[in-house]
C-alpha positions in Angstrom: -153.8 71.1 176.1 -151.2 73.5 177.6 -148.4 74.5 175.2 -144.9 75.0 176.6 -142.3 77.7 176.0 -144.7 80.1 174.1 -143.1 83.1 175.8 -139.9 82.2 174.0 -141.5 83.3 170.8 -143.1 86.5 172.1 -140.9 89.5 171.7 -141.3 92.6 173.8 -140.5 96.0 172.2 -139.0 97.9 175.2 -138.2 101.0 173.0 -141.8 101.3 171.8 -143.2 100.8 175.3 -140.9 103.4 176.9 -141.4 106.0 174.2 -143.9 108.8 175.0 -143.4 108.3 178.7 -141.9 110.7 181.2 -140.0 108.8 184.0 -139.0 110.2 187.3 -136.3 108.8 189.6 -137.6 107.2 192.8 -134.7 105.3 194.4 -131.4 103.4 194.0 -130.4 100.3 195.9 -127.6 97.8 195.7 -128.3 94.9 193.3 -126.8 91.7 194.8 -127.3 88.1 194.1 -126.2 85.0 196.0 -123.6 82.8 194.5 -123.7 79.0 194.6 -121.4 79.2 197.6 -123.9 81.4 199.4 -121.9 84.6 199.3 -123.3 87.8 197.9 -122.1 89.1 194.6 -122.5 92.8 193.8 -124.0 93.0 190.3 -124.8 96.8 190.1 -127.7 99.0 191.1 -131.5 98.6 191.0 -133.1 101.9 190.1 -136.8 102.5 190.8 -138.6 104.9 188.4 -142.1 106.2 188.3 -144.1 106.6 185.1 -145.0 110.2 185.6 -146.8 110.8 182.3 -147.9 108.4 179.6 -148.8 109.6 176.1 -148.6 106.1 174.5 -151.6 104.9 172.5 -153.3 101.8 174.0 -156.3 99.8 172.7 -158.4 101.0 175.6 -158.6 104.1 177.9 -156.1 102.7 180.5 -152.6 104.0 180.9 -149.5 103.2 183.0 -149.4 106.6 184.8 -148.3 106.0 188.4 -146.8 102.6 187.8 -143.3 101.9 189.0 -140.5 100.1 187.2 -137.4 98.6 188.6 -134.4 98.7 186.3 -131.3 96.5 187.0 -128.2 98.5 186.0 -125.2 96.2 185.6 -121.8 97.5 186.9 -123.3 100.7 188.2 -122.5 102.1 191.6 -124.7 103.9 194.1 -122.5 107.0 193.6 -123.8 107.1 190.0 -127.2 108.2 191.3 -126.1 110.5 194.1 -127.3 113.6 192.1 -130.7 112.1 191.3 -133.5 113.5 193.4 -136.6 111.4 194.1 -139.7 112.6 192.1 -137.7 115.5 190.7 -135.1 114.0 188.4 -136.5 113.1 185.0 -134.7 110.1 183.6 -134.6 107.8 180.6 -134.0 104.1 180.2 -131.4 103.5 177.5 -129.2 100.7 176.2 -131.7 98.0 177.0 -129.9 94.6 177.3 -132.9 92.6 178.2 -136.6 93.3 178.7 -138.9 90.4 179.6 -142.6 90.3 180.3 -143.5 87.7 182.8 -146.1 86.7 185.4 -149.3 84.7 185.5 -151.2 87.6 183.8 -148.1 88.8 181.8 -148.2 92.1 183.6 -144.7 92.2 185.1 -141.7 93.6 183.4 -138.0 92.8 184.1 -135.5 95.3 182.6 -131.7 95.3 182.5 -130.5 98.6 181.1 -129.0 101.9 182.0 -130.9 104.8 183.6 -129.6 108.3 182.8 -130.8 111.8 183.7 -132.6 113.6 180.9 -131.2 117.0 180.2 -134.3 119.1 179.9 -134.2 122.0 177.5 -136.2 125.0 178.7 -137.6 127.3 176.1 -137.3 131.0 176.9 
């Protein structure tokens, strides 16, 4: 017996997953989708980030260090990320609209949110 729609009842806690992780900016590309008429509609920007460090507690010794996330940022423009430098700019995923775990092994993550630069405080 294979039950249907079980994922509808499984909630993913994006805030908890993203806490205790340091993210670094990788890239920004246009986010477009095709309309029913076949034309491209600009939706925003896809921002690639790298999990640079991961201090989360997991049930085993594995972490997500080195994994990449792609965040869809609605209504953003490429200019919003002009000042971000790959592998240098530390960023944070905020205002998560939707975060969904998917895939045959439930190991893929789709995120619609904002990506902002983290203002690092340097102790003197």
